[in-house]
Residue, then its C-alpha position, 0 to 999 in steps of 0.5 A: m022070655n029073657a032067654r029069647n031076648a038074650n038070643s036075639r040081641p047078638r043077631t040084631s047086633n050082627a045085622a047092625r054091624r053088617l049094615s054099618c059095614l055096607a054103608a061105610a063101603t058104599a060111602m067109600a066107593t062114592v067118595l072114590g068114584g066121585c061125580s062120575m059114579l053119582t051121575r051114573l047112579s042118577e041115570v039108572g033106568d033113564g040113560p044119559q041126560l042131555s045137557k042144557i043149552t048154555n052160553p059157551v063163554s059162560r062155561p067155567d073152562y072158557r078162556p079167551v083166545t090170544m094170538p099174535m096180531p098185526a099193528p092196528q091200521m087207521v080207517e080212513d073216512n070216505p063220506n062220498s064213496l060207496w066203498r068202505n076200506g076193510a069191507r068184505a063185500f060190496f053188497k050184503d053178505h049172508r055169511a057169518k060175520e058177527v059174534g053169535d052168528i052160525l056157520t057150517v063146518k065140514l069135517t072129513m079126517a082120514d089119518s093113518a100112520t105106522w111106526q116100527n122101531k127095533t133096537e139091539r145093544t150088546r156090551a161085555d166088560s172084563e177087568d182084572t187087577n193084581v195087587t202085590t202090596i197093600l201097605g205091608l198089610e197083606a200078611e195080616l190079611r192072610k192071617k185074618l182071611p186065609q181063604g179070602i185073600n189072593a194078592a195075584s187077583l185081588f180085584s176082578f170085574n166082569d160085566d155082560h149086558a144085552t138089550e133088545g127092543d122091538g116096537k110097532i104102532t099102527r094107527s088108522e082113524s076116519l071121521t066124517l061130520t057136518f055140524a054147526a058152529t058159533i062165532i064166540q070171539i072176533l080177534p083184532n085182526g078180524n079172524f073168528v074164534v068158533v066153537g061147535r058142540q053137539e050131543v046125540r043120544v041113541a037109546y042108552e048111549m050119548r055121543e058128544l062132539l066138541v070142536t073149536g078153532v080159529i078161521r078167516p072170514s075169507d075162507i067161509e064159502s058163499d053157502n056159509t060153510i067151511t072145511h076143517e083144513k082151513i081151521a087153525e088151532m083146531r081141537v076136536a073131541y069126539g067120544g061118548r058116555g053111556t052103557l056101552s062106553d062104560l063097558q069099554v073103560p076099566r073100573w076106577g079101582l083098576q085104573i088107580w092100581d095101574i097108576l100106583f103099582p110100581f111093577 
């Protein structure tokens, strides 16, 4: 009985060590992976989860927009007139005009660019210096270094350098979207700050769209739409996350290696 117990103890100890090492490796991977790894683990079998509808102003990364504004103008009161200075229309306007109103943004972008650069440089330098007297110590130097001192050619420099570079970049992008945006801020000059955000889940892939910018009320069409070329300071983020997107992104270990490896 004692012999069996003695033989079983090392096996139990080895198994415990392996479990400890596995737990430590898992903990380290979780720490390095951060929230992204935890999110992916929580979505196993279900795919990416849709986020809840929230107020864009309450998001942690929200910052009010500040832009140069013209001097404020006093509005004159005309009690006997049907027209008010600064009014956008004589009759009721159904276009978006207040914070929280929704308008439709039509985004059609087709960009293409090609760059090609080529650089060549060649340089050759050569210099010889003869020193006949070195403070009277040339004889002593010959004694110390009989094969290493030649006064006729004490210093000699030669440099040969050549550089050649050839680079080419070809980029082509096309994006066509129609989505709804919300007015989240009215600037002092009357311009609107709009934000549009969409999430579309198909199977295990999530597509996300985020557009923000500044528009003029007069650029909104009668059908409550506006095209992207009339949006100032436009920022567009369109991408995805999920199984297919993860396959196209290098693992976090490889990304860290690419950043830290100096060669």
